[in-house]
Every structure is written in structure tokens, then in C-alpha cells.
DRENKOLSE-212315 format. One record per atom (N, C-alpha, C, O): x negated, y, z negated; atom name; residue in one letter. Coordinates in Angstrom, 2 decimals, always signed. Each point is the difference from the previous one (the first is absolute). Layout:
BEGIN
+---------+---------+---------+------+------+
!       x !       y !       z ! site ! code !
+---------+---------+---------+------+------+
!       X !       Y !       Z !   CA !    A !
...
+---------+---------+---------+------+------+
***
This chain:
BEGIN
+---------+---------+---------+------+------+
!       x !       y !       z ! site ! code !
+---------+---------+---------+------+------+
!   -0.71 !   -1.05 !   +0.11 !    N !    X !
!   +0.72 !   +1.03 !   -0.03 !   CA !    X !
!   -0.87 !   +1.18 !   -0.05 !    C !    X !
!   -1.04 !   -0.11 !   -0.64 !    O !    X !
!   +1.34 !   +1.27 !   +1.24 !    N !    X !
!   -0.60 !   +1.18 !   +0.19 !   CA !    X !
!   +0.92 !   +1.10 !   -0.40 !    C !    X !
!   +1.13 !   +0.04 !   +0.49 !    O !    X !
!   -1.57 !   +0.89 !   -1.39 !    N !    X !
!   +1.07 !   +1.07 !   -0.27 !   CA !    X !
!   -1.18 !   +1.19 !   +0.37 !    C !    X !
!   -1.21 !   -0.10 !   -0.24 !    O !    X !
!   +1.80 !   +1.07 !   +0.78 !    N !    X !
!   -0.62 !   +1.32 !   +0.67 !   CA !    X !
!   +0.84 !   +1.06 !   -0.54 !    C !    X !
!   +1.21 !   -0.21 !   -0.12 !    O !    X !
!   -1.67 !   +1.20 !   -0.18 !    N !    X !
!   +0.90 !   +1.22 !   -0.54 !   CA !    X !
!   -0.19 !   +1.08 !   +1.58 !    C !    X !
!   -0.94 !   +0.05 !   +0.79 !    O !    X !
!   +2.11 !   +0.60 !   -0.79 !    N !    X !
!   -0.09 !   +1.04 !   +1.19 !   CA !    X !
!   +0.68 !   +1.19 !   -0.47 !    C !    X !
!   +0.88 !   -0.05 !   -0.86 !    O !    X !
!   -1.29 !   +1.22 !   +1.45 !    N !    X !
!   +0.06 !   +1.58 !   -0.62 !   CA !    X !
!   +1.15 !   +0.53 !   +0.95 !    C !    X !
!   +0.67 !   +0.91 !   -0.49 !    O !    X !
!   -0.29 !   -1.35 !   +1.89 !    N !    X !
!   +0.65 !   +0.64 !   +0.70 !   CA !    X !
!   +0.89 !   -1.11 !   +0.98 !    C !    X !
!   -0.38 !   -1.16 !   +0.16 !    O !    X !
!   +1.51 !   +1.66 !   +0.42 !    N !    X !
!   +0.55 !   -0.95 !   +0.67 !   CA !    X !
!   -1.10 !   -0.35 !   +1.20 !    C !    X !
!   -0.21 !   -1.21 !   +0.06 !    O !    X !
!   -0.52 !   +2.00 !   +0.89 !    N !    X !
!   -0.80 !   -0.18 !   +0.62 !   CA !    X !
!   -1.03 !   -1.20 !   -0.22 !    C !    X !
!   -0.28 !   -0.92 !   +0.78 !    O !    X !
!   -0.14 !   +1.15 !   -1.90 !    N !    X !
!   -0.97 !   -1.04 !   -0.48 !   CA !    X !
!   +0.69 !   -1.12 !   -0.39 !    C !    X !
!   -0.65 !   -1.05 !   -0.04 !    O !    X !
!   +1.98 !   +1.02 !   -0.29 !    N !    X !
!   +0.62 !   -1.36 !   -0.01 !   CA !    X !
!   +0.08 !   -0.87 !   +1.30 !    C !    X !
!   -0.18 !   -1.22 !   +0.04 !    O !    X !
!   +0.48 !   +2.08 !   +1.07 !    N !    X !
!   +0.31 !   -0.45 !   +1.20 !   CA !    X !
!   -1.18 !   -0.55 !   +0.28 !    C !    X !
!   +0.06 !   -1.14 !   +0.46 !    O !    X !
!   -1.35 !   +1.73 !   -0.63 !    N !    X !
!   -1.30 !   -0.36 !   +0.55 !   CA !    X !
!   -0.36 !   -1.20 !   -0.89 !    C !    X !
!   -0.75 !   -0.75 !   +0.63 !    O !    X !
!   +1.00 !   +0.33 !   -1.76 !    N !    X !
!   -0.15 !   -0.91 !   -0.52 !   CA !    X !
!   +0.79 !   -1.47 !   +0.22 !    C !    X !
!   -0.38 !   -1.16 !   -0.17 !    O !    X !
!   +1.63 !   +1.73 !   +0.64 !    N !    X !
!   +1.05 !   -1.25 !   +0.53 !   CA !    X !
!   -0.75 !   -0.59 !   +1.21 !    C !    X !
!   -0.03 !   -1.21 !   +0.19 !    O !    X !
!   -0.62 !   +2.16 !   +0.70 !    N !    X !
!   -0.32 !   -0.39 !   +1.41 !   CA !    X !
!   -1.40 !   -0.69 !   -0.43 !    C !    X !
!   -0.23 !   -1.11 !   +0.48 !    O !    X !
!   -0.67 !   +1.64 !   -1.28 !    N !    X !
!   -1.37 !   -0.45 !   -0.36 !   CA !    X !
!   +0.08 !   -1.71 !   -0.44 !    C !    X !
!   -0.79 !   -0.91 !   +0.27 !    O !    X !
!   +1.85 !   +0.89 !   -0.92 !    N !    X !
!   +0.22 !   -1.34 !   -0.59 !   CA !    X !
!   +1.15 !   -0.64 !   +0.64 !    C !    X !
!   +0.58 !   -0.74 !   -0.79 !    O !    X !
!   -0.16 !   +0.78 !   +1.75 !    N !    X !
!   +0.88 !   -0.82 !   +1.07 !   CA !    X !
!   +0.03 !   -1.53 !   -0.24 !    C !    X !
!   +1.06 !   -0.64 !   -0.02 !    O !    X !
!   -2.49 !   +0.00 !   -0.18 !    N !    X !
!   +0.00 !   -1.15 !   +0.13 !   CA !    X !
!   +0.61 !   -0.65 !   -1.31 !    C !    X !
!   +0.34 !   -1.17 !   +0.08 !    O !    X !
!   -0.19 !   +1.90 !   -1.34 !    N !    X !
!   +0.76 !   -0.22 !   -0.88 !   CA !    X !
!   +1.13 !   +0.15 !   -0.31 !    C !    X !
!   +0.68 !   +0.46 !   +0.91 !    O !    X !
!   -0.02 !   -0.71 !   -2.06 !    N !    X !
!   +1.51 !   +0.05 !   -0.06 !   CA !    X !
!   -0.02 !   +1.09 !   -1.50 !    C !    X !
!   -0.58 !   -0.09 !   -1.09 !    O !    X !
!   +1.55 !   +1.11 !   +1.70 !    N !    X !
!   +0.29 !   +0.95 !   -0.80 !   CA !    X !
!   +1.08 !   -0.45 !   -1.03 !    C !    X !
!   +1.17 !   +0.02 !   +0.37 !    O !    X !
!   -1.46 !   -0.43 !   -1.65 !    N !    X !
!   +0.78 !   -0.61 !   -0.85 !   CA !    X !
!   +0.45 !   +0.90 !   -1.14 !    C !    X !
!   +0.74 !   -0.55 !   -0.82 !    O !    X !
!   -1.09 !   +1.98 !   +0.57 !    N !    X !
!   +0.60 !   +0.47 !   -0.70 !   CA !    X !
!   -0.70 !   +1.68 !   +0.17 !    C !    X !
!   -1.00 !   +0.39 !   +0.61 !    O !    X !
!   +2.04 !   +0.35 !   -1.46 !    N !    X !
!   -0.36 !   +1.60 !   +0.10 !   CA !    X !
!   +0.17 !   +0.73 !   -1.30 !    C !    X !
!   +1.10 !   +0.29 !   -0.48 !    O !    X !
!   -1.97 !   -0.08 !   +0.09 !    N !    X !
!   +0.15 !   +0.53 !   -1.45 !   CA !    X !
!   -0.11 !   +1.58 !   +0.10 !    C !    X !
!   -1.06 !   +0.56 !   +0.27 !    O !    X !
!   +2.23 !   +0.10 !   -0.51 !    N !    X !
!   -0.11 !   +1.44 !   -0.13 !   CA !    X !
!   +0.11 !   +0.24 !   -1.52 !    C !    X !
!   +1.14 !   +0.04 !   -0.46 !    O !    X !
!   -2.19 !   +0.11 !   -0.38 !    N !    X !
!   +0.17 !   +0.11 !   -1.35 !   CA !    X !
!   -0.81 !   +1.40 !   -0.68 !    C !    X !
!   -0.67 !   +0.76 !   +0.69 !    O !    X !
!   +0.85 !   -0.63 !   -1.89 !    N !    X !
!   -0.57 !   +0.86 !   -0.73 !   CA !    X !
!   -1.48 !   +0.69 !   +0.29 !    C !    X !
!   -0.42 !   +1.15 !   +0.02 !    O !    X !
!   -0.11 !   -2.46 !   +0.18 !    N !    X !
!   -1.57 !   -0.18 !   +0.31 !   CA !    X !
!   -0.43 !   +0.25 !   +1.31 !    C !    X !
!   -1.17 !   +0.30 !   +0.26 !    O !    X !
!   +2.05 !   -0.41 !   +0.58 !    N !    X !
!   -0.12 !   +0.25 !   +1.56 !   CA !    X !
!   +0.75 !   -0.70 !   +0.79 !    C !    X !
!   +1.06 !   -0.36 !   -0.49 !    O !    X !
!   -1.30 !   +0.01 !   +1.72 !    N !    X !
!   +0.60 !   -0.59 !   +0.92 !   CA !    X !
!   -0.95 !   -1.17 !   +0.53 !    C !    X !
!   -1.14 !   +0.38 !   +0.28 !    O !    X !
!   +1.34 !   -1.46 !   -0.14 !    N !    X !
!   -0.72 !   -1.12 !   +0.33 !   CA !    X !
!   +0.82 !   -1.11 !   +1.01 !    C !    X !
!   +1.16 !   -0.35 !   -0.23 !    O !    X !
!   -1.71 !   +0.01 !   +1.03 !    N !    X !
!   +0.27 !   -1.12 !   +0.89 !   CA !    X !
!   -0.77 !   -1.27 !   -0.41 !    C !    X !
!   -1.17 !   -0.01 !   -0.37 !    O !    X !
!   +2.10 !   -1.18 !   +0.51 !    N !    X !
!   -0.50 !   -1.32 !   -0.58 !   CA !    X !
!   +0.21 !   -0.93 !   +1.47 !    C !    X !
!   +1.04 !   -0.17 !   +0.64 !    O !    X !
!   -2.20 !   -0.25 !   -0.41 !    N !    X !
!   -0.32 !   -1.01 !   +1.06 !   CA !    X !
!   -0.13 !   -1.44 !   -0.43 !    C !    X !
!   -0.52 !   -0.24 !   -1.09 !    O !    X !
!   +0.92 !   -0.65 !   +1.78 !    N !    X !
!   -0.61 !   -1.51 !   -0.26 !   CA !    X !
!   -0.16 !   -0.66 !   +1.21 !    C !    X !
!   +0.63 !   +0.46 !   +0.96 !    O !    X !
!   -1.40 !   -1.53 !   -0.77 !    N !    X !
!   -0.15 !   -0.80 !   +1.04 !   CA !    X !
!   +1.37 !   -0.85 !   +0.46 !    C !    X !
!   +0.22 !   -0.30 !   +1.17 !    O !    X !
!   +0.69 !   -0.04 !   -2.32 !    N !    X !
!   +1.33 !   -0.76 !   +0.01 !   CA !    X !
!   +1.19 !   +0.94 !   -0.50 !    C !    X !
!   -0.10 !   +0.78 !   -0.95 !    O !    X !
!   +1.38 !   -1.00 !   +1.86 !    N !    X !
!   +0.63 !   +0.78 !   -0.25 !   CA !    X !
!   +0.78 !   -0.53 !   -1.46 !    C !    X !
!   +0.04 !   -1.19 !   -0.30 !    O !    X !
!   +0.55 !   +2.20 !   -0.49 !    N !    X !
!   +0.77 !   -0.18 !   -1.01 !   CA !    X !
!   +1.36 !   +0.11 !   -0.13 !    C !    X !
!   +0.69 !   +1.01 !   -0.20 !    O !    X !
!   -0.34 !   -2.31 !   +0.37 !    N !    X !
!   +1.62 !   -0.35 !   +0.08 !   CA !    X !
!   +0.75 !   -0.10 !   -0.91 !    C !    X !
!   +1.12 !   -0.50 !   +0.16 !    O !    X !
!   -1.60 !   +0.99 !   -1.49 !    N !    X !
!   +0.73 !   -0.15 !   -1.10 !   CA !    X !
!   +0.32 !   +1.46 !   -0.56 !    C !    X !
!   +0.41 !   +0.21 !   -1.15 !    O !    X !
!   -0.65 !   +0.76 !   +2.12 !    N !    X !
!   +0.46 !   +1.30 !   -0.44 !   CA !    X !
!   +0.90 !   +0.79 !   +1.24 !    C !    X !
!   -0.28 !   +0.02 !   +1.20 !    O !    X !
!   +1.26 !   +0.51 !   -1.78 !    N !    X !
!   +0.80 !   +0.70 !   +0.86 !   CA !    X !
!   -0.39 !   +1.80 !   -0.14 !    C !    X !
!   -0.26 !   +0.62 !   -1.03 !    O !    X !
!   +0.30 !   -0.27 !   +2.04 !    N !    X !
!   -0.51 !   +1.44 !   +0.06 !   CA !    X !
!   +1.26 !   +0.74 !   -0.59 !    C !    X !
!   +1.17 !   -0.27 !   +0.27 !    O !    X !
!   -1.52 !   +1.05 !   -0.94 !    N !    X !
!   +1.04 !   +1.36 !   -0.79 !   CA !    X !
!   -0.49 !   +1.28 !   +0.63 !    C !    X !
!   -1.17 !   +0.35 !   +0.17 !    O !    X !
!   +2.46 !   +0.40 !   +0.20 !    N !    X !
!   -0.40 !   +1.46 !   +0.32 !   CA !    X !
!   +0.79 !   +0.85 !   -0.65 !    C !    X !
!   +1.18 !   +0.03 !   +0.35 !    O !    X !
!   -1.68 !   +0.92 !   -1.54 !    N !    X !
!   +0.84 !   +0.83 !   -0.48 !   CA !    X !
!   -0.60 !   +1.36 !   +0.45 !    C !    X !
!   -1.21 !   +0.20 !   +0.12 !    O !    X !
!   +2.30 !   +0.80 !   +0.15 !    N !    X !
!   -0.26 !   +1.49 !   +0.36 !   CA !    X !
!   -0.78 !   +0.48 !   -0.96 !    C !    X !
!   -0.37 !   -0.68 !   -0.94 !    O !    X !
!   +0.11 !   +1.74 !   +1.08 !    N !    X !
!   -0.50 !   +1.15 !   -0.95 !   CA !    X !
!   +1.15 !   +0.58 !   -1.09 !    C !    X !
!   -0.13 !   +0.10 !   -1.22 !    O !    X !
!   +1.46 !   +0.31 !   +2.15 !    N !    X !
!   +1.00 !   +0.30 !   -1.00 !   CA !    X !
!   +0.67 !   -1.51 !   -0.62 !    C !    X !
!   +0.30 !   +0.25 !   -1.17 !    O !    X !
!   -0.04 !   -1.34 !   +1.41 !    N !    X !
!   +0.10 !   -0.85 !   -0.73 !   CA !    X !
!   -1.19 !   -0.24 !   -1.43 !    C !    X !
!   +0.33 !   +0.09 !   -1.18 !    O !    X !
!   -1.45 !   -0.35 !   +1.60 !    N !    X !
!   -0.87 !   -0.05 !   -1.09 !   CA !    X !
!   +0.06 !   +1.08 !   -1.01 !    C !    X !
!   -0.19 !   -0.20 !   -1.20 !    O !    X !
!   +0.48 !   +1.46 !   +1.77 !    N !    X !
!   +0.18 !   +1.00 !   -1.11 !   CA !    X !
!   +1.33 !   -0.05 !   -0.68 !    C !    X !
!   +0.14 !   +0.59 !   -1.07 !    O !    X !
!   +0.92 !   -1.31 !   +1.66 !    N !    X !
!   +1.34 !   -0.27 !   -0.71 !   CA !    X !
!   -0.21 !   -1.13 !   -1.01 !    C !    X !
!   +0.59 !   +0.01 !   -1.08 !    O !    X !
!   -1.41 !   -0.95 !   +1.45 !    N !    X !
!   -0.35 !   -1.07 !   -1.37 !   CA !    X !
!   -0.82 !   +0.61 !   -0.70 !    C !    X !
!   +0.01 !   -0.37 !   -1.17 !    O !    X !
!   -0.88 !   +1.35 !   +1.47 !    N !    X !
!   -0.68 !   +0.30 !   -1.27 !   CA !    X !
!   +0.51 !   +1.01 !   -0.90 !    C !    X !
!   -0.49 !   +0.30 !   -1.09 !    O !    X !
!   +1.41 !   +0.16 !   +1.59 !    N !    X !
!   +1.10 !   +1.07 !   -0.90 !   CA !    X !
!   +0.85 !   -1.08 !   -0.75 !    C !    X !
!   +0.25 !   +0.13 !   -1.20 !    O !    X !
!   +0.14 !   -1.05 !   +1.82 !    N !    X !
!   +1.11 !   -0.93 !   -0.67 !   CA !    X !
!   -0.96 !   -0.82 !   -1.17 !    C !    X !
!   +0.47 !   -0.20 !   -1.12 !    O !    X !
!   -1.89 !   -0.25 !   +1.47 !    N !    X !
!   -0.37 !   -0.46 !   -1.07 !   CA !    X !
!   -0.53 !   +0.92 !   -1.14 !    C !    X !
!   -0.14 !   -0.35 !   -1.17 !    O !    X !
!   -0.12 !   +1.61 !   +1.71 !    N !    X !
!   -0.16 !   +1.19 !   -1.39 !   CA !    X !
!   +1.28 !   +0.19 !   -0.79 !    C !    X !
!   -0.10 !   +0.16 !   -1.22 !    O !    X !
!   +1.35 !   -0.17 !   +1.82 !    N !    X !
!   +1.11 !   +0.26 !   -0.59 !   CA !    X !
!   +0.23 !   -1.27 !   -1.15 !    C !    X !
!   +0.24 !   +0.04 !   -1.21 !    O !    X !
!   -0.40 !   -1.05 !   +2.07 !    N !    X !
!   +0.27 !   -1.48 !   -0.74 !   CA !    X !
!   -1.02 !   +0.15 !   -1.37 !    C !    X !
!   +0.44 !   +0.01 !   -1.15 !    O !    X !
!   -1.67 !   +0.09 !   +1.46 !    N !    X !
!   -1.12 !   +0.18 !   -1.13 !   CA !    X !
!   +0.39 !   +1.16 !   -1.18 !    C !    X !
!   -0.40 !   -0.03 !   -1.17 !    O !    X !
!   +1.07 !   +0.80 !   +1.64 !    N !    X !
!   +0.19 !   +1.22 !   -0.86 !   CA !    X !
!   +1.14 !   -0.56 !   -0.86 !    C !    X !
!   +0.11 !   +0.15 !   -1.22 !    O !    X !
!   +0.76 !   -0.86 !   +2.06 !    N !    X !
!   +1.10 !   -0.62 !   -0.79 !   CA !    X !
!   -0.35 !   -0.93 !   -1.18 !    C !    X !
!   +0.51 !   +0.01 !   -1.12 !    O !    X !
!   -1.38 !   -0.70 !   +1.53 !    N !    X !
!   -0.77 !   -1.16 !   -1.24 !   CA !    X !
!   -0.54 !   +0.71 !   -0.86 !    C !    X !
!   +0.39 !   -0.29 !   -1.13 !    O !    X !
!   -1.41 !   +1.43 !   +1.20 !    N !    X !
!   -0.69 !   +0.88 !   -0.64 !   CA !    X !
!   +1.33 !   +0.56 !   -1.34 !    C !    X !
!   -0.02 !   -0.19 !   -1.22 !    O !    X !
!   +0.77 !   +0.69 !   +1.83 !    N !    X !
!   +1.08 !   +0.49 !   -0.61 !   CA !    X !
!   +0.98 !   -0.72 !   -0.94 !    C !    X !
!   +0.70 !   +0.58 !   -0.82 !    O !    X !
!   -0.71 !   -2.05 !   +1.05 !    N !    X !
!   +0.64 !   -0.79 !   -0.62 !   CA !    X !
!   +1.45 !   -0.07 !   +0.66 !    C !    X !
!   +0.99 !   -0.31 !   -0.67 !    O !    X !
!   -0.94 !   +0.56 !   +1.86 !    N !    X !
!   +1.34 !   +0.27 !   +0.80 !   CA !    X !
!   +1.15 !   +1.09 !   -0.35 !    C !    X !
!   +1.22 !   -0.15 !   -0.04 !    O !    X !
!   -2.08 !   +1.43 !   -0.21 !    N !    X !
!   +0.73 !   +1.22 !   -0.47 !   CA !    X !
!   -0.39 !   +0.86 !   +1.19 !    C !    X !
!   +0.01 !   +1.22 !   -0.17 !    O !    X !
!   -0.32 !   -1.65 !   +1.27 !    N !    X !
!   -0.46 !   +1.05 !   +0.97 !   CA !    X !
!   +1.15 !   +0.51 !   +0.75 !    C !    X !
!   -0.16 !   +0.88 !   +0.85 !    O !    X !
+---------+---------+---------+------+------+
***
């Protein structure tokens, strides 16, 4: 398995072309950065999930609201 960090959309595309002999099995867009994960074999156990930024922000808000409710003992 090969994990590579990228910094722009252009660099992402270049990495995909450069490693076209491998399978892109994962893309991580996390706080620490953006990463592509390549493998010599396909990963058949993972389903891709696409979440828009708006959906992600809504989820963060919902989690923050739930956490506040838990901290306040249900009196939020």
C-alpha cells in the first residue's frame, strides 16, 4: 500500500496518472491533510462514500448540538 499527500487538485490528478498502474483504494481528506492511498490489489470490502461540504457542516452542527445536550444533562 502506498499513501501520498497532495496539496492541490492539480497535484491529485497528476498522482492518479503517475500511479495508474495501481488501484486508488482510498482518499482521505482529513484535518492533517489530503491523501491518496494506492494498492496493487483492489479493495473490494469498502464502499465509497461521498459527502458534500454542506452535508459535513450539517453533521458537525448536529454532533455539537448533541454533545451540548449530553453535557447539559438533557436541559439544552
